[in-house]
C-alpha atoms as an extended CHARMM CRD file, in Angstrom:
* protein
*
       262  EXT
         1         1  MET       CA            -11.6240000000       -9.4550000000       24.7290000000  PROA      1               0.0000000000
         2         2  ASN       CA            -10.9840000000      -10.7680000000       28.1820000000  PROA      2               0.0000000000
         3         3  ASP       CA            -12.4070000000      -14.1400000000       27.3120000000  PROA      3               0.0000000000
         4         4  MET       CA             -9.3530000000      -15.7700000000       25.6540000000  PROA      4               0.0000000000
         5         5  THR       CA            -11.3400000000      -18.7300000000       24.4130000000  PROA      5               0.0000000000
         6         6  ARG       CA            -13.3480000000      -16.8010000000       22.0620000000  PROA      6               0.0000000000
         7         7  PRO       CA            -12.3080000000      -16.6990000000       18.2690000000  PROA      7               0.0000000000
         8         8  ARG       CA            -10.0100000000      -13.4220000000       17.6640000000  PROA      8               0.0000000000
         9         9  SER       CA            -12.2310000000      -10.2330000000       16.8280000000  PROA      9               0.0000000000
        10        10  THR       CA            -12.2180000000       -9.3160000000       13.1230000000  PROA      10              0.0000000000
        11        11  ASP       CA            -13.7460000000       -5.7250000000       14.1010000000  PROA      11              0.0000000000
        12        12  PRO       CA            -10.8610000000       -3.1240000000       14.3510000000  PROA      12              0.0000000000
        13        13  LEU       CA            -12.8410000000       -0.9560000000       16.9550000000  PROA      13              0.0000000000
        14        14  ASP       CA            -11.9900000000       -4.2580000000       19.5370000000  PROA      14              0.0000000000
        15        15  TYR       CA             -8.2360000000       -3.0940000000       19.1280000000  PROA      15              0.0000000000
        16        16  GLN       CA             -8.2220000000        0.3290000000       19.3160000000  PROA      16              0.0000000000
        17        17  ALA       CA             -8.2500000000        0.3450000000       23.1330000000  PROA      17              0.0000000000
        18        18  VAL       CA             -6.6600000000       -2.7710000000       24.2050000000  PROA      18              0.0000000000
        19        19  PRO       CA             -4.3180000000       -1.9780000000       27.0910000000  PROA      19              0.0000000000
        20        20  ARG       CA             -1.2850000000       -3.2110000000       25.3220000000  PROA      20              0.0000000000
        21        21  PRO       CA              1.2420000000       -1.1050000000       23.1230000000  PROA      21              0.0000000000
        22        22  VAL       CA              0.7880000000       -3.4540000000       19.9430000000  PROA      22              0.0000000000
        23        23  ALA       CA             -2.4410000000       -5.3870000000       19.1840000000  PROA      23              0.0000000000
        24        24  ALA       CA             -2.6350000000       -7.6600000000       15.9110000000  PROA      24              0.0000000000
        25        25  MET       CA             -5.7340000000       -8.6140000000       13.8480000000  PROA      25              0.0000000000
        26        26  ALA       CA             -6.0820000000      -11.3730000000       11.1660000000  PROA      26              0.0000000000
        27        27  LYS       CA             -8.6630000000      -10.7400000000        8.3310000000  PROA      27              0.0000000000
        28        28  ASP       CA             -9.1690000000      -12.1190000000        4.8320000000  PROA      28              0.0000000000
        29        29  PHE       CA            -11.0840000000      -10.0680000000        2.1830000000  PROA      29              0.0000000000
        30        30  PRO       CA            -12.3200000000      -11.2470000000       -1.4950000000  PROA      30              0.0000000000
        31        31  ASP       CA            -11.5590000000      -10.0060000000       -4.7050000000  PROA      31              0.0000000000
        32        32  GLY       CA            -13.0480000000       -6.6470000000       -5.4880000000  PROA      32              0.0000000000
        33        33  PHE       CA            -14.1720000000       -5.8200000000       -1.6960000000  PROA      33              0.0000000000
        34        34  HSD       CA            -14.1630000000       -2.0460000000       -0.7760000000  PROA      34              0.0000000000
        35        35  VAL       CA            -13.4530000000       -0.6990000000        2.5830000000  PROA      35              0.0000000000
        36        36  ALA       CA            -15.1060000000        2.5740000000        2.9670000000  PROA      36              0.0000000000
        37        37  PRO       CA            -13.0410000000        5.9530000000        3.9550000000  PROA      37              0.0000000000
        38        38  HSD       CA            -12.3460000000        5.4080000000        7.8160000000  PROA      38              0.0000000000
        39        39  SER       CA             -9.5340000000        6.1050000000       10.4020000000  PROA      39              0.0000000000
        40        40  HSD       CA             -8.3700000000        4.4420000000       13.8240000000  PROA      40              0.0000000000
        41        41  ALA       CA             -7.3320000000        5.9710000000       16.9680000000  PROA      41              0.0000000000
        42        42  ARG       CA             -4.1760000000        3.9750000000       16.8240000000  PROA      42              0.0000000000
        43        43  ASP       CA             -1.1810000000        3.9220000000       14.2380000000  PROA      43              0.0000000000
        44        44  GLN       CA             -1.7850000000        0.8440000000       11.8330000000  PROA      44              0.0000000000
        45        45  LEU       CA              0.2630000000       -1.3020000000       10.0190000000  PROA      45              0.0000000000
        46        46  LEU       CA             -1.3810000000       -3.2600000000        7.0810000000  PROA      46              0.0000000000
        47        47  TYR       CA              0.5900000000       -6.0930000000        6.0480000000  PROA      47              0.0000000000
        48        48  SER       CA             -0.7940000000       -8.2620000000        2.9650000000  PROA      48              0.0000000000
        49        49  VAL       CA              0.3890000000      -11.8030000000        3.1480000000  PROA      49              0.0000000000
        50        50  SER       CA             -1.1930000000      -12.5120000000       -0.1670000000  PROA      50              0.0000000000
        51        51  GLY       CA             -2.8900000000      -10.2860000000       -3.0730000000  PROA      51              0.0000000000
        52        52  THR       CA             -2.9240000000       -6.8120000000       -3.2180000000  PROA      52              0.0000000000
        53        53  MET       CA             -4.3250000000       -3.6700000000       -1.7430000000  PROA      53              0.0000000000
        54        54  ARG       CA             -4.8400000000       -0.1560000000       -2.9830000000  PROA      54              0.0000000000
        55        55  VAL       CA             -4.8410000000        1.9350000000        0.0800000000  PROA      55              0.0000000000
        56        56  HSD       CA             -5.9680000000        5.8850000000       -0.6120000000  PROA      56              0.0000000000
        57        57  THR       CA             -6.3810000000        9.0630000000        1.0770000000  PROA      57              0.0000000000
        58        58  GLY       CA             -7.5790000000       12.3780000000       -0.4470000000  PROA      58              0.0000000000
        59        59  GLN       CA             -4.3060000000       13.1470000000       -1.4550000000  PROA      59              0.0000000000
        60        60  GLU       CA             -2.1700000000       10.0140000000       -2.3100000000  PROA      60              0.0000000000
        61        61  ALA       CA             -2.6200000000        6.4250000000       -3.4800000000  PROA      61              0.0000000000
        62        62  TRP       CA             -0.5920000000        3.4180000000       -2.3700000000  PROA      62              0.0000000000
        63        63  ILE       CA             -0.2430000000        0.1500000000       -3.8470000000  PROA      63              0.0000000000
        64        64  VAL       CA              0.6280000000       -2.6870000000       -1.4630000000  PROA      64              0.0000000000
        65        65  PRO       CA              1.8390000000       -5.8460000000       -2.7070000000  PROA      65              0.0000000000
        66        66  PRO       CA              2.3350000000       -9.2950000000       -1.1660000000  PROA      66              0.0000000000
        67        67  ASP       CA              5.1570000000       -8.9820000000        1.6080000000  PROA      67              0.0000000000
        68        68  ARG       CA              4.9650000000       -5.4800000000        1.6220000000  PROA      68              0.0000000000
        69        69  ALA       CA              2.8420000000       -3.1590000000        4.1490000000  PROA      69              0.0000000000
        70        70  VAL       CA              1.3900000000        0.1620000000        4.7200000000  PROA      70              0.0000000000
        71        71  TYR       CA              1.8310000000        2.1080000000        7.7140000000  PROA      71              0.0000000000
        72        72  ILE       CA             -1.0550000000        4.7860000000        8.3460000000  PROA      72              0.0000000000
        73        73  PRO       CA             -0.6320000000        7.0140000000       11.2720000000  PROA      73              0.0000000000
        74        74  ALA       CA             -3.7230000000        7.5640000000       13.5550000000  PROA      74              0.0000000000
        75        75  HSD       CA             -6.7130000000        9.4920000000       12.6330000000  PROA      75              0.0000000000
        76        76  VAL       CA             -5.7460000000        9.5150000000        8.6270000000  PROA      76              0.0000000000
        77        77  THR       CA             -8.8120000000        8.8860000000        6.7630000000  PROA      77              0.0000000000
        78        78  HSD       CA             -8.0880000000        6.2410000000        4.0900000000  PROA      78              0.0000000000
        79        79  ALA       CA             -9.9820000000        3.7190000000        2.1250000000  PROA      79              0.0000000000
        80        80  ILE       CA             -8.9050000000        0.4090000000        0.7000000000  PROA      80              0.0000000000
        81        81  ASP       CA             -9.6830000000       -1.6440000000       -2.4340000000  PROA      81              0.0000000000
        82        82  ILE       CA             -8.9250000000       -5.2410000000       -2.5080000000  PROA      82              0.0000000000
        83        83  ARG       CA             -7.1110000000       -6.7530000000       -5.9270000000  PROA      83              0.0000000000
        84        84  GLY       CA             -7.2850000000      -10.4350000000       -5.5980000000  PROA      84              0.0000000000
        85        85  GLU       CA             -7.9870000000      -12.4980000000       -2.3450000000  PROA      85              0.0000000000
        86        86  VAL       CA             -6.0850000000      -10.6600000000        0.3400000000  PROA      86              0.0000000000
        87        87  ALA       CA             -4.8670000000      -12.2710000000        3.6930000000  PROA      87              0.0000000000
        88        88  MET       CA             -4.4760000000       -9.2270000000        5.5340000000  PROA      88              0.0000000000
        89        89  ARG       CA             -2.8050000000       -8.8100000000        8.9160000000  PROA      89              0.0000000000
        90        90  THR       CA             -3.1430000000       -5.6850000000       10.7570000000  PROA      90              0.0000000000
        91        91  VAL       CA             -0.7910000000       -4.5340000000       13.5470000000  PROA      91              0.0000000000
        92        92  TYR       CA             -2.5150000000       -1.3130000000       15.8680000000  PROA      92              0.0000000000
        93        93  VAL       CA              0.0830000000        0.6760000000       17.5790000000  PROA      93              0.0000000000
        94        94  ARG       CA             -0.7400000000        2.7770000000       20.4260000000  PROA      94              0.0000000000
        95        95  GLY       CA              0.4460000000        6.4310000000       20.2520000000  PROA      95              0.0000000000
        96        96  GLY       CA              3.7480000000        6.8810000000       21.9030000000  PROA      96              0.0000000000
        97        97  ALA       CA              4.5870000000        3.4890000000       21.9070000000  PROA      97              0.0000000000
        98        98  ALA       CA              8.2510000000        3.5430000000       20.1940000000  PROA      98              0.0000000000
        99        99  ASP       CA             10.1290000000        6.4150000000       18.6060000000  PROA      99              0.0000000000
       100       100  ARG       CA             10.9990000000        6.7780000000       14.9720000000  PROA      100             0.0000000000
       101       101  LEU       CA              8.0020000000        5.2320000000       13.7700000000  PROA      101             0.0000000000
       102       102  PRO       CA              6.8490000000        6.8520000000       10.1140000000  PROA      102             0.0000000000
       103       103  GLY       CA              4.7290000000       10.1110000000       10.7190000000  PROA      103             0.0000000000
       104       104  ALA       CA              2.9750000000       10.0830000000        7.6570000000  PROA      104             0.0000000000
       105       105  PRO       CA              1.4460000000        7.2850000000        5.1460000000  PROA      105             0.0000000000
       106       106  ALA       CA              4.2530000000        5.1670000000        3.8240000000  PROA      106             0.0000000000
       107       107  VAL       CA              4.8930000000        1.7180000000        2.1670000000  PROA      107             0.0000000000
       108       108  LEU       CA              7.3690000000       -0.2360000000        3.8540000000  PROA      108             0.0000000000
       109       109  GLU       CA              9.3590000000       -3.2230000000        3.0130000000  PROA      109             0.0000000000
       110       110  VAL       CA              8.4400000000       -6.2390000000        5.0560000000  PROA      110             0.0000000000
       111       111  SER       CA             11.6520000000       -8.2200000000        6.1590000000  PROA      111             0.0000000000
       112       112  ASP       CA             11.4240000000      -12.0140000000        7.0360000000  PROA      112             0.0000000000
       113       113  LEU       CA             11.8780000000      -11.1170000000       10.5080000000  PROA      113             0.0000000000
       114       114  LEU       CA              9.0610000000       -8.8500000000       10.5840000000  PROA      114             0.0000000000
       115       115  ARG       CA              6.7050000000      -10.9990000000        8.7210000000  PROA      115             0.0000000000
       116       116  SER       CA              7.4370000000      -13.8880000000       11.2860000000  PROA      116             0.0000000000
       117       117  LEU       CA              6.7930000000      -11.6400000000       14.1830000000  PROA      117             0.0000000000
       118       118  ILE       CA              3.7150000000      -10.2510000000       12.9490000000  PROA      118             0.0000000000
       119       119  LEU       CA              2.2210000000      -13.8190000000       12.4290000000  PROA      119             0.0000000000
       120       120  ALA       CA              3.6150000000      -14.8290000000       16.0350000000  PROA      120             0.0000000000
       121       121  LEU       CA              1.8300000000      -11.9730000000       17.6230000000  PROA      121             0.0000000000
       122       122  ILE       CA             -1.5520000000      -13.1470000000       16.2360000000  PROA      122             0.0000000000
       123       123  ALA       CA             -0.7590000000      -16.5440000000       17.6080000000  PROA      123             0.0000000000
       124       124  GLU       CA             -0.3840000000      -14.7090000000       21.0390000000  PROA      124             0.0000000000
       125       125  PRO       CA             -3.5380000000      -13.8840000000       23.2010000000  PROA      125             0.0000000000
       126       126  VAL       CA             -4.8000000000      -10.3330000000       22.4230000000  PROA      126             0.0000000000
       127       127  LEU       CA             -3.9610000000       -9.6210000000       26.3270000000  PROA      127             0.0000000000
       128       128  TYR       CA             -0.3670000000      -11.3790000000       25.8280000000  PROA      128             0.0000000000
       129       129  ASP       CA              2.0650000000      -11.2570000000       28.8170000000  PROA      129             0.0000000000
       130       130  GLU       CA              4.0540000000       -7.9920000000       28.3970000000  PROA      130             0.0000000000
       131       131  ALA       CA              6.8320000000       -9.5530000000       30.7260000000  PROA      131             0.0000000000
       132       132  GLY       CA              6.8280000000      -12.9090000000       28.5860000000  PROA      132             0.0000000000
       133       133  ARG       CA              6.9860000000      -13.8560000000       25.0040000000  PROA      133             0.0000000000
       134       134  GLY       CA              4.1980000000      -11.7270000000       23.6250000000  PROA      134             0.0000000000
       135       135  GLY       CA              5.6450000000       -8.6050000000       25.1340000000  PROA      135             0.0000000000
       136       136  ALA       CA              9.0690000000       -9.4050000000       23.4270000000  PROA      136             0.0000000000
       137       137  ILE       CA              7.3250000000       -9.9960000000       20.0160000000  PROA      137             0.0000000000
       138       138  ALA       CA              5.4320000000       -6.6930000000       20.3380000000  PROA      138             0.0000000000
       139       139  THR       CA              8.8760000000       -4.8710000000       21.2660000000  PROA      139             0.0000000000
       140       140  LEU       CA             10.7770000000       -6.2330000000       18.3200000000  PROA      140             0.0000000000
       141       141  ILE       CA              7.8010000000       -5.5370000000       15.8840000000  PROA      141             0.0000000000
       142       142  LEU       CA              8.3830000000       -1.9410000000       16.9170000000  PROA      142             0.0000000000
       143       143  SER       CA             12.0670000000       -2.1380000000       16.3910000000  PROA      143             0.0000000000
       144       144  GLU       CA             11.3360000000       -3.6540000000       12.6660000000  PROA      144             0.0000000000
       145       145  ILE       CA              8.6670000000       -1.4210000000       11.8790000000  PROA      145             0.0000000000
       146       146  ALA       CA             11.3620000000        1.9020000000       12.6250000000  PROA      146             0.0000000000
       147       147  ALA       CA             13.9380000000        0.3020000000       10.7450000000  PROA      147             0.0000000000
       148       148  ALA       CA             11.7980000000       -0.9070000000        7.8040000000  PROA      148             0.0000000000
       149       149  PRO       CA             13.0140000000        0.7600000000        4.4590000000  PROA      149             0.0000000000
       150       150  PRO       CA             10.0840000000        2.9180000000        2.7610000000  PROA      150             0.0000000000
       151       151  LEU       CA              9.3290000000        1.8520000000       -1.0520000000  PROA      151             0.0000000000
       152       152  PRO       CA              8.3540000000        4.5410000000       -3.7230000000  PROA      152             0.0000000000
       153       153  LEU       CA              5.0490000000        2.8150000000       -4.2270000000  PROA      153             0.0000000000
       154       154  VAL       CA              2.8590000000        6.2050000000       -3.4850000000  PROA      154             0.0000000000
       155       155  LEU       CA              0.9480000000        7.8820000000       -6.4150000000  PROA      155             0.0000000000
       156       156  PRO       CA              0.3480000000       11.7090000000       -5.2730000000  PROA      156             0.0000000000
       157       157  MET       CA             -3.3440000000       12.7580000000       -6.1920000000  PROA      157             0.0000000000
       158       158  PRO       CA             -4.2140000000       16.2340000000       -7.3950000000  PROA      158             0.0000000000
       159       159  ARG       CA             -6.8780000000       18.9410000000       -5.7830000000  PROA      159             0.0000000000
       160       160  ASP       CA             -7.2900000000       20.5540000000       -8.7680000000  PROA      160             0.0000000000
       161       161  ALA       CA            -10.3000000000       19.4030000000      -10.4920000000  PROA      161             0.0000000000
       162       162  ARG       CA             -9.1480000000       19.6930000000      -14.0400000000  PROA      162             0.0000000000
       163       163  LEU       CA             -6.0870000000       17.7270000000      -13.4000000000  PROA      163             0.0000000000
       164       164  ARG       CA             -8.0070000000       15.1420000000      -11.2500000000  PROA      164             0.0000000000
       165       165  ARG       CA            -10.2680000000       14.3750000000      -14.4570000000  PROA      165             0.0000000000
       166       166  VAL       CA             -6.9960000000       13.3950000000      -16.4680000000  PROA      166             0.0000000000
       167       167  CYS       CA             -5.5930000000       11.3710000000      -13.5540000000  PROA      167             0.0000000000
       168       168  SER       CA             -8.7690000000        9.5600000000      -12.6110000000  PROA      168             0.0000000000
       169       169  ALA       CA             -9.0260000000        8.7810000000      -16.6050000000  PROA      169             0.0000000000
       170       170  LEU       CA             -5.4470000000        7.1790000000      -16.4570000000  PROA      170             0.0000000000
       171       171  LEU       CA             -6.2240000000        5.3860000000      -13.2930000000  PROA      171             0.0000000000
       172       172  ALA       CA             -8.9520000000        3.6710000000      -15.2090000000  PROA      172             0.0000000000
       173       173  ASP       CA             -7.0970000000        2.6440000000      -18.1170000000  PROA      173             0.0000000000
       174       174  PRO       CA             -3.2500000000        2.9340000000      -17.6060000000  PROA      174             0.0000000000
       175       175  SER       CA             -2.8640000000        1.8060000000      -21.3650000000  PROA      175             0.0000000000
       176       176  GLN       CA             -3.8350000000        5.1930000000      -22.8010000000  PROA      176             0.0000000000
       177       177  GLN       CA             -1.1930000000        6.3400000000      -25.0980000000  PROA      177             0.0000000000
       178       178  ALA       CA             -2.5180000000        9.9200000000      -25.6050000000  PROA      178             0.0000000000
       179       179  SER       CA             -0.1780000000       12.7800000000      -25.1190000000  PROA      179             0.0000000000
       180       180  LEU       CA             -0.7680000000       15.5260000000      -22.7990000000  PROA      180             0.0000000000
       181       181  ASP       CA             -2.1480000000       17.5070000000      -25.4780000000  PROA      181             0.0000000000
       182       182  ALA       CA             -4.7880000000       15.3530000000      -26.2780000000  PROA      182             0.0000000000
       183       183  TRP       CA             -6.2090000000       15.5660000000      -22.3680000000  PROA      183             0.0000000000
       184       184  ALA       CA             -6.6880000000       19.1630000000      -22.8480000000  PROA      184             0.0000000000
       185       185  ASP       CA            -10.2180000000       18.9840000000      -23.9790000000  PROA      185             0.0000000000
       186       186  LEU       CA            -11.2970000000       16.0360000000      -21.1580000000  PROA      186             0.0000000000
       187       187  ALA       CA             -9.5140000000       18.7590000000      -18.8010000000  PROA      187             0.0000000000
       188       188  GLY       CA            -10.8310000000       21.9960000000      -19.7720000000  PROA      188             0.0000000000
       189       189  ALA       CA             -7.2690000000       23.5170000000      -19.5750000000  PROA      189             0.0000000000
       190       190  SER       CA             -4.3500000000       23.6980000000      -21.9980000000  PROA      190             0.0000000000
       191       191  PRO       CA             -1.7070000000       21.3350000000      -22.2170000000  PROA      191             0.0000000000
       192       192  ARG       CA              0.8600000000       24.1010000000      -20.9470000000  PROA      192             0.0000000000
       193       193  THR       CA             -1.3820000000       24.3620000000      -17.8120000000  PROA      193             0.0000000000
       194       194  LEU       CA             -1.7380000000       20.7650000000      -17.0660000000  PROA      194             0.0000000000
       195       195  ALA       CA              1.9110000000       20.4130000000      -17.3890000000  PROA      195             0.0000000000
       196       196  ARG       CA              2.6760000000       22.9960000000      -14.7570000000  PROA      196             0.0000000000
       197       197  LEU       CA             -0.3090000000       21.4460000000      -12.6330000000  PROA      197             0.0000000000
       198       198  PHE       CA              1.6030000000       18.0700000000      -12.8010000000  PROA      198             0.0000000000
       199       199  GLU       CA              4.8220000000       19.3650000000      -11.5590000000  PROA      199             0.0000000000
       200       200  ARG       CA              3.0910000000       21.9650000000       -8.7440000000  PROA      200             0.0000000000
       201       201  GLU       CA              0.5020000000       19.6850000000       -7.4450000000  PROA      201             0.0000000000
       202       202  LEU       CA              1.8910000000       16.2710000000       -7.7220000000  PROA      202             0.0000000000
       203       203  GLY       CA              5.8570000000       17.0510000000       -8.0400000000  PROA      203             0.0000000000
       204       204  LEU       CA              5.9680000000       14.9190000000      -10.9690000000  PROA      204             0.0000000000
       205       205  THR       CA              6.0270000000       15.4350000000      -15.0740000000  PROA      205             0.0000000000
       206       206  PHE       CA              3.1120000000       13.8470000000      -16.7250000000  PROA      206             0.0000000000
       207       207  SER       CA              5.2250000000       10.9660000000      -18.3750000000  PROA      207             0.0000000000
       208       208  VAL       CA              6.4860000000       10.2350000000      -14.9450000000  PROA      208             0.0000000000
       209       209  TRP       CA              3.3400000000       10.1320000000      -13.4550000000  PROA      209             0.0000000000
       210       210  ARG       CA              1.7110000000        8.1170000000      -16.1890000000  PROA      210             0.0000000000
       211       211  GLN       CA              4.6520000000        5.5510000000      -15.9490000000  PROA      211             0.0000000000
       212       212  ARG       CA              4.2480000000        4.8790000000      -12.0520000000  PROA      212             0.0000000000
       213       213  VAL       CA              0.4730000000        4.2610000000      -12.8140000000  PROA      213             0.0000000000
       214       214  ARG       CA              1.4660000000        1.8780000000      -15.5380000000  PROA      214             0.0000000000
       215       215  PHE       CA              3.8760000000        0.0700000000      -13.2440000000  PROA      215             0.0000000000
       216       216  HSD       CA              1.2540000000       -0.2130000000      -10.5470000000  PROA      216             0.0000000000
       217       217  SER       CA             -0.8310000000       -1.7520000000      -12.7620000000  PROA      217             0.0000000000
       218       218  ALA       CA              1.9770000000       -3.9980000000      -13.9060000000  PROA      218             0.0000000000
       219       219  LEU       CA              2.4040000000       -4.8780000000      -10.6010000000  PROA      219             0.0000000000
       220       220  GLU       CA             -1.0500000000       -6.2570000000       -9.8420000000  PROA      220             0.0000000000
       221       221  ALA       CA             -0.7450000000       -8.3430000000      -13.1790000000  PROA      221             0.0000000000
       222       222  LEU       CA              2.4340000000       -9.8610000000      -12.0580000000  PROA      222             0.0000000000
       223       223  VAL       CA              0.9950000000      -10.7250000000       -8.6950000000  PROA      223             0.0000000000
       224       224  ASN       CA             -1.7610000000      -12.4000000000      -10.5650000000  PROA      224             0.0000000000
       225       225  GLY       CA              0.4200000000      -14.4960000000      -12.2800000000  PROA      225             0.0000000000
       226       226  GLU       CA              0.7270000000      -13.0790000000      -16.0010000000  PROA      226             0.0000000000
       227       227  PRO       CA              3.7940000000      -13.6740000000      -17.9730000000  PROA      227             0.0000000000
       228       228  VAL       CA              6.3210000000      -10.7860000000      -17.7020000000  PROA      228             0.0000000000
       229       229  ARG       CA              6.3030000000      -11.0850000000      -21.3900000000  PROA      229             0.0000000000
       230       230  LEU       CA              3.0750000000       -9.8960000000      -21.9620000000  PROA      230             0.0000000000
       231       231  ILE       CA              3.2690000000       -7.5140000000      -19.2550000000  PROA      231             0.0000000000
       232       232  ALA       CA              6.0770000000       -5.7310000000      -20.8620000000  PROA      232             0.0000000000
       233       233  GLU       CA              4.6300000000       -5.5530000000      -24.1650000000  PROA      233             0.0000000000
       234       234  ARG       CA              1.3540000000       -4.1620000000      -22.8090000000  PROA      234             0.0000000000
       235       235  ASN       CA              3.4660000000       -1.1690000000      -21.3840000000  PROA      235             0.0000000000
       236       236  GLY       CA              5.4120000000       -0.6540000000      -24.7960000000  PROA      236             0.0000000000
       237       237  TYR       CA              8.8590000000       -2.4750000000      -23.7530000000  PROA      237             0.0000000000
       238       238  ARG       CA             10.2730000000       -4.7020000000      -26.2660000000  PROA      238             0.0000000000
       239       239  SER       CA             12.1730000000       -6.6630000000      -24.2210000000  PROA      239             0.0000000000
       240       240  VAL       CA             11.6480000000       -8.3390000000      -20.6840000000  PROA      240             0.0000000000
       241       241  SER       CA             15.0870000000       -6.8860000000      -19.5230000000  PROA      241             0.0000000000
       242       242  ALA       CA             14.4030000000       -3.1980000000      -20.4660000000  PROA      242             0.0000000000
       243       243  PHE       CA             10.7470000000       -3.6820000000      -18.6080000000  PROA      243             0.0000000000
       244       244  SER       CA             12.6940000000       -5.0350000000      -15.6860000000  PROA      244             0.0000000000
       245       245  ALA       CA             15.0230000000       -2.5670000000      -15.1380000000  PROA      245             0.0000000000
       246       246  ALA       CA             12.7480000000        0.1600000000      -15.8950000000  PROA      246             0.0000000000
       247       247  PHE       CA             10.1160000000       -1.4230000000      -12.9960000000  PROA      247             0.0000000000
       248       248  ARG       CA             13.1020000000       -1.5860000000      -10.7570000000  PROA      248             0.0000000000
       249       249  ARG       CA             14.1670000000        2.0000000000      -10.9780000000  PROA      249             0.0000000000
       250       250  THR       CA             10.6130000000        3.2090000000      -10.5770000000  PROA      250             0.0000000000
       251       251  MET       CA              9.1530000000        0.8090000000       -8.0020000000  PROA      251             0.0000000000
       252       252  GLY       CA             12.1690000000       -0.0240000000       -6.1890000000  PROA      252             0.0000000000
       253       253  PHE       CA             12.3520000000       -3.7180000000       -6.6270000000  PROA      253             0.0000000000
       254       254  PRO       CA             12.5850000000       -6.1200000000       -9.4240000000  PROA      254             0.0000000000
       255       255  PRO       CA              9.5660000000       -8.0390000000      -10.8930000000  PROA      255             0.0000000000
       256       256  SER       CA             10.8540000000      -11.4820000000       -9.8890000000  PROA      256             0.0000000000
       257       257  SER       CA             10.7220000000      -10.2570000000       -6.3440000000  PROA      257             0.0000000000
       258       258  LEU       CA              6.8710000000      -10.7290000000       -6.2860000000  PROA      258             0.0000000000
       259       259  ARG       CA              6.5270000000      -13.8240000000       -4.6870000000  PROA      259             0.0000000000
       260       260  ASP       CA              3.1340000000      -14.7150000000       -6.7210000000  PROA      260             0.0000000000
       261       261  ALA       CA              4.4110000000      -13.4920000000       -9.8330000000  PROA      261             0.0000000000
       262       262  ASP       CA              4.9000000000      -15.7840000000      -12.8640000000  PROA      262             0.0000000000
C-alpha cells in the first residue's frame, strides 16, 4: 500500500489498517454477484454510483438504489446481492473518527456534495496528505455522513421459523396476492398467530410489510428502466399518480428521483 504507483487495491482487507481516518475503495460488480456474509474492522459506507444492491444481516435487509448508500458499523456481519451492474464506491471509517455517525445499519440519502467528495477521495492517494487536500476531503466526508438523512429502505426480517417461511416466499415473488389466511398452511401457524408475529417481531402489519417488499421490487424495476405505468399495474395501481404517491410515502422519495428510471 506504500507504493503509490500500484493500481488501487480492490481487496477490503487492505483498507482496514490504513493509517488514515477515512479510506476509499472503488470496485465494480456484475449482475447477480453475491458477496458472502462477512464483516469489517472499520465502519463502512457502501455507495452505489449505478445499479442496485441488497444488503442483509440476519435480522434486516436493505435495498440500496443508485445515488444512495448504506452505512454499516464495524463488526456487523452482512451479505450483499448485486442487482444489475453495480459501480460500488466504499468508504471505510476508523472507529471514533467523528461524532454523530450512525450506530446501526441504515440507508442514507447521498447529497451531491457527498457524492463528489467520495469520488474525489478515490482520486487521491490511499495515503493522502492529512494536512492537505486529501485530509480536507476526508473531514468533509465525515461531516456529510453525519448529516445525511436516513431513508426508510429497511425490511425487518423475522427470527421465528414460521414467519420466516412466509417472508421468504414473498421476497421470492412479491406479486403474490394471497391473504394472511392463505399462508397458514405454509407457515404451520394460524392466521391470528401470524398476524401477532408480524407485529411483535417486525413491528409492521402483514399488509404494510408486503407493500414494502413490493416497492423494493418496484424500485429495482425502475432502476432497470421499466416504464412506471407497467410497474404500477403490476403492483395493483390503476394510475401512475396513485402508485407514485404511495411509493413516495413508503420509500421516502418519488419514483422520478431514480436516475436510471424510465
